[in-house]
C-alpha positions in Angstrom: -97.5 28.7 -28.2 -94.6 30.2 -30.2 -92.2 28.8 -27.7 -92.7 31.2 -24.9 -96.3 32.4 -24.4 -99.1 31.0 -22.5 -100.0 27.6 -23.9 -102.9 27.8 -26.3 -105.8 25.5 -25.5 -107.7 24.1 -28.5 -111.2 22.9 -28.0 -110.1 19.2 -27.7 -106.4 19.3 -26.8 -104.4 16.3 -27.7 -101.3 15.6 -25.6 -98.3 13.8 -27.0 -97.6 10.4 -25.5 -95.0 10.5 -22.7 -92.1 8.2 -23.4 -92.6 5.1 -21.3 -90.4 4.1 -18.4 -90.4 0.9 -16.5 -93.1 0.9 -13.9 -90.5 -0.3 -11.4 -88.1 2.6 -12.1 -89.8 6.0 -11.9 -87.6 8.9 -11.0 -88.0 9.6 -7.2 -88.5 13.2 -6.3 -88.4 14.3 -2.7 -89.8 17.7 -1.7 -88.5 18.8 1.7 -91.0 20.7 3.9 -90.6 22.2 7.4 -92.8 24.1 9.8 -94.1 27.4 8.2 -93.1 26.2 4.7 -94.6 28.3 1.8 -97.5 26.2 0.6 -97.2 27.1 -3.1 -93.4 26.2 -3.0 -94.5 22.7 -2.3 -97.8 22.4 -4.1 -96.7 24.2 -7.3 -93.8 22.0 -8.4 -95.6 18.9 -7.0 -98.6 19.5 -9.2 -96.3 19.8 -12.3 -94.9 16.4 -11.6 -98.3 14.9 -10.7 -99.8 16.2 -13.9 -96.9 14.7 -15.8 -97.8 11.4 -14.2 -101.5 11.8 -15.0 -100.8 12.4 -18.7 -98.4 9.4 -18.8 -101.1 6.9 -17.9 -100.0 3.5 -16.7 -96.3 4.2 -16.5 -95.9 7.4 -14.4 -92.3 8.8 -14.8 -92.2 10.2 -11.2 -92.5 8.8 -7.7 -93.4 11.8 -5.5 -93.1 12.2 -1.8 -93.1 15.2 0.6 -90.7 14.7 3.5 -89.9 16.5 6.7 -87.9 15.9 9.9 -89.9 13.5 12.0 -92.7 13.2 9.3 -96.3 13.7 10.2 -98.4 16.9 9.8 -96.4 20.0 9.0 -98.1 23.4 9.1 -97.6 25.5 6.0 -97.5 29.3 6.1 -101.1 29.5 4.6 -102.5 27.6 7.6 -102.9 24.2 5.9 -101.3 21.1 7.2 -99.1 19.0 4.9 -98.9 15.2 5.4 -95.2 14.3 5.2 -93.1 11.2 5.4 -90.0 11.1 7.7 -86.7 12.0 6.2 -85.5 9.0 4.1 -82.2 7.2 4.8 -79.2 9.0 3.2 -78.5 6.0 0.8 -82.1 5.5 -0.3 -82.7 5.8 -4.0 -83.3 9.3 -5.2 -83.3 11.3 -8.5 -84.2 14.9 -7.5 -84.2 16.6 -4.1 -86.3 19.8 -4.1 -86.1 22.2 -1.2 -89.1 24.5 -0.6 -88.9 27.9 0.9 -91.1 29.9 3.3 -91.0 31.9 6.5 -89.7 28.8 8.4 -86.6 28.3 6.2 -84.2 30.2 8.5 -85.1 28.1 11.5 -84.7 25.0 9.2 -81.3 26.3 8.0 -80.2 26.7 11.6 -80.9 23.0 12.4 -77.6 21.2 12.1 -79.2 17.8 11.8 -81.4 18.9 8.9 -78.6 20.8 7.1 -76.4 17.7 7.4 -79.2 15.6 5.9 -79.6 18.0 3.0 -75.9 18.0 2.3 -75.6 14.2 2.5 -78.8 13.6 0.6 -77.8 16.0 -2.2 -74.7 13.8 -2.7 -77.1 10.9 -3.5 -79.3 12.9 -5.9 -78.8 13.4 -9.6 -79.9 17.0 -9.2 -80.9 19.3 -6.4 -83.3 22.2 -6.7 -84.7 25.0 -4.4 -87.8 27.1 -4.7 -87.8 30.7 -3.5 -86.0 31.0 -0.1 -85.2 27.3 -0.1 -81.9 28.5 -1.5 -80.9 29.4 2.1 -81.0 25.8 3.1 -78.8 24.9 0.1 -76.5 27.7 1.1 -76.3 26.4 4.7 -75.4 23.0 3.3 -72.6 24.4 1.2 -74.3 23.6 -2.1 -74.2 27.1 -3.5 -70.5 27.8 -3.0 -69.0 28.9 -6.3 -72.3 28.6 -8.1 -74.9 31.0 -9.6 -78.1 31.1 -7.6 -81.6 32.8 -7.6 -84.1 33.4 -4.9 -87.1 35.7 -4.2 -86.1 39.2 -5.1 -86.6 40.5 -1.6 -84.1 38.1 -0.3 -81.3 38.3 -2.9 -79.2 40.8 -0.9 -79.5 38.7 2.3 -78.6 35.4 0.4 -75.5 37.1 -1.0 -74.5 38.5 2.4 -74.9 35.2 4.2 -73.3 33.1 1.5 -70.6 35.2 -0.2 -69.2 32.3 -2.1 -72.5 32.1 -4.1 -73.1 34.3 -7.1 -76.7 35.5 -6.5 -78.6 36.8 -9.5 -81.7 38.9 -8.8 -83.2 38.8 -12.4 -83.7 35.2 -13.6 -86.8 33.2 -12.9 -84.6 30.2 -12.3 -80.9 29.4 -12.6 -79.2 26.1 -13.4 -75.6 25.7 -12.5 -74.5 22.1 -13.0 -76.7 19.8 -10.9 -78.0 22.7 -8.8 -81.2 24.5 -9.8 -82.5 27.5 -7.9 -85.6 29.5 -8.6 -87.1 32.9 -7.8 -90.1 33.7 -5.7 -93.1 31.4 -5.2 -94.7 30.7 -8.6 -91.3 30.5 -10.2 -91.2 27.0 -8.7 -93.7 26.0 -11.4 -91.3 27.3 -14.1 -88.5 25.4 -12.6 -90.5 22.2 -12.3 -91.5 22.5 -16.0 -87.8 22.9 -16.9 -87.0 19.7 -15.0 -89.7 17.8 -16.8 -88.4 19.2 -20.1 -84.9 18.0 -19.2 -86.2 14.5 -18.4 -88.9 13.9 -21.0 -88.5 16.6 -23.7 -90.1 19.8 -24.8 -93.3 18.2 -26.2 -94.1 16.6 -22.8 -93.4 19.8 -20.8 -95.5 21.8 -23.2 -98.4 19.3 -22.8 -98.1 19.7 -19.0 -98.0 23.5 -19.3 -101.1 23.5 -21.5 -102.9 21.3 -19.1 -102.1 23.7 -16.2 -102.7 26.8 -18.4 -99.3 28.3 -17.5 -96.2 29.4 -19.4 -93.9 26.7 -20.5 -91.0 29.2 -20.3 -90.9 32.8 -19.5 -88.3 34.6 -21.6 -84.7 34.4 -20.5 -83.7 37.4 -18.4 -87.2 38.5 -17.7 -87.1 40.3 -14.3 -89.0 38.9 -11.4 -90.4 42.3 -10.7 -91.1 45.6 -12.2 -88.5 48.4 -12.3 -90.8 50.6 -10.2 -91.1 47.8 -7.6 -87.4 47.2 -7.5 -86.9 50.9 -6.7 -89.4 51.0 -3.8 -86.5 50.6 -1.3 -85.7 54.2 -2.0 -89.2 55.5 -2.0 -88.8 57.3 1.3 -86.0 59.5 -0.1 -86.4 59.3 -3.9 -90.1 58.5 -4.5 -90.9 61.9 -5.9 -87.8 61.7 -8.2 -88.9 58.3 -9.6 -92.4 59.7 -10.3 -90.9 62.6 -12.1 -88.5 60.3 -14.1 -91.5 58.1 -15.2 -93.2 61.2 -16.5 -90.2 62.5 -18.4 -88.5 59.4 -19.9 -87.8 61.1 -23.2 -86.2 64.1 -21.4 -82.5 64.6 -20.5 -82.1 62.3 -17.5 -78.4 62.7 -17.1 -76.7 62.6 -13.7 -76.5 66.4 -13.4 -80.2 66.8 -14.2 -81.2 64.1 -11.6 -78.9 65.5 -8.9 -80.3 69.0 -9.4 -83.9 67.6 -9.3 -83.0 65.9 -6.0 -81.4 69.1 -4.6 -78.1 67.4 -4.1 -74.5 67.6 -5.5 -73.8 64.9 -8.1 -71.4 63.1 -5.8 -73.7 63.1 -2.8 -76.7 62.1 -5.0 -74.8 59.2 -6.6 -73.7 57.9 -3.2 -77.0 58.2 -1.4 -79.0 56.9 -4.4 -76.8 53.8 -4.7 -77.1 53.1 -1.0 -80.9 53.4 -1.1 -81.7 51.6 -4.3 -78.7 49.2 -4.8 -78.0 50.7 -8.3 -76.6 53.7 -9.9 -78.9 56.5 -11.2 -77.9 55.6 -14.7 -78.9 52.0 -14.2 -82.2 53.0 -12.7 -83.1 55.3 -15.6 -82.3 52.5 -18.1 -84.4 50.0 -16.1 -87.4 52.4 -16.0 -87.0 53.1 -19.7 -86.8 49.4 -20.6 -89.9 48.7 -18.6 -91.8 51.5 -20.4 -90.6 50.1 -23.7 -91.8 46.6 -22.7 -95.2 47.9 -22.0 -95.5 49.7 -25.4 -94.1 46.7 -27.3 -96.7 44.4 -25.7 -99.7 46.7 -25.6 -99.3 48.8 -28.8 -98.4 48.4 -32.5 -96.1 51.5 -32.5 -93.0 51.0 -34.6 -89.9 50.2 -32.6 -88.2 53.4 -33.7 -91.0 55.5 -32.2 -91.0 53.5 -29.0 -87.3 54.1 -28.7 -87.8 57.8 -29.1 -90.8 57.9 -26.7 -88.9 56.1 -24.0 -85.8 58.2 -24.2 -83.4 55.8 -25.9 -82.6 58.2 -28.7 -82.2 55.5 -31.3 -83.5 52.0 -32.1 -80.0 50.6 -31.7 -79.7 52.0 -28.2 -83.0 50.4 -27.3 -81.8 47.1 -28.7 -78.6 47.1 -26.7 -80.5 47.9 -23.5 -83.0 45.1 -24.1 -80.2 42.6 -24.7 -78.4 43.7 -21.6 -81.5 43.7 -19.4 -83.7 41.0 -20.9 -81.5 38.9 -23.0 -83.9 39.6 -25.9 -84.3 42.0 -28.7 -87.3 44.4 -28.9 -88.6 42.5 -31.9 -88.4 39.1 -30.1 -90.0 40.5 -27.0 -93.0 41.8 -29.1 -93.3 38.5 -30.9 -93.6 36.8 -27.5 -95.9 39.1 -25.7 -97.8 41.4 -28.1 -101.4 40.3 -28.8 -102.0 38.9 -32.3 -102.9 41.3 -35.0 -106.6 41.5 -35.9 -107.6 39.4 -38.9 -108.9 41.1 -42.1 -111.8 39.5 -44.0 -112.0 40.6 -47.6 -115.5 41.9 -48.7 -117.6 39.3 -50.2 -115.4 36.4 -48.9 -115.9 34.1 -46.0 -112.3 33.2 -45.5 -109.7 35.2 -43.6 -107.0 36.6 -45.9 -104.3 38.1 -43.8 -103.4 39.9 -40.6 -103.6 43.6 -40.5 -100.2 45.2 -40.3 
């Protein structure tokens, strides 16, 4: 799948054999649930590991269990009940501790006994991971101090405020800092679980699992969790009309004086109020909107990169390239290779074979 896109599914897919492990020594993965846990935070990663086991045959590499304080039936946010086992003993064998998120995470993070168990259990694990807002439980247990971390984009500011010793990053799909892995919102738990499988069993196995589940093996590094327009919605009550105007005039002069005049404010006042509303400077917002527009054109058209740069207001191809590297950790050419649809195939007249792709 070219390393990054959706896994291509042939008519009769063949999956590579998964390296055998002793049937008596699978890696134990515990998924911590709690009342009002996000269902997909549990089910998504769990299915990745379960599918890995299915493809492995007689020697499954993972032993899976969902645990919760007290065990029994735990109600998920979607209204479904999850059957859970009681919290294991601190010294029980463990490879990976995975903390789910959900509306109930803040109540869970306020439970001293559960937080203490997470902190102690993490010391037993080879690695610890969280999905979405599960990062709040890791933070409460002191596991994010001095580390990079990710969570759902709507909760990044709150995570950073509550745990100032953590370096919260709003852009990545998941972050690994040593033995601590944290992921973005909801479906990003699948991305994270595939990365854990790849670490354990190799790329070929992770790719086989991704193909079976018909998902990305890896989204590109630096790809934002959300669109630029969505990230700016916090300021819609004050600057919504301005954002709509910017989107329609990306190739125009969008300097600070122009934007301030458009908003009917002094430059100083505009800069201060805009940053307070949106969490970024006007210049950063313009770049983000221009990059998003360029991403769409790269993936949906065959326009030359130079023309896309001009149309989106970058002025030059080099400026576009620098913005892409800064925002997406990718060049425009690499982004197009990952996401643009394949070029149509040309069939020479009088021939039955396909000769080349149309440029």
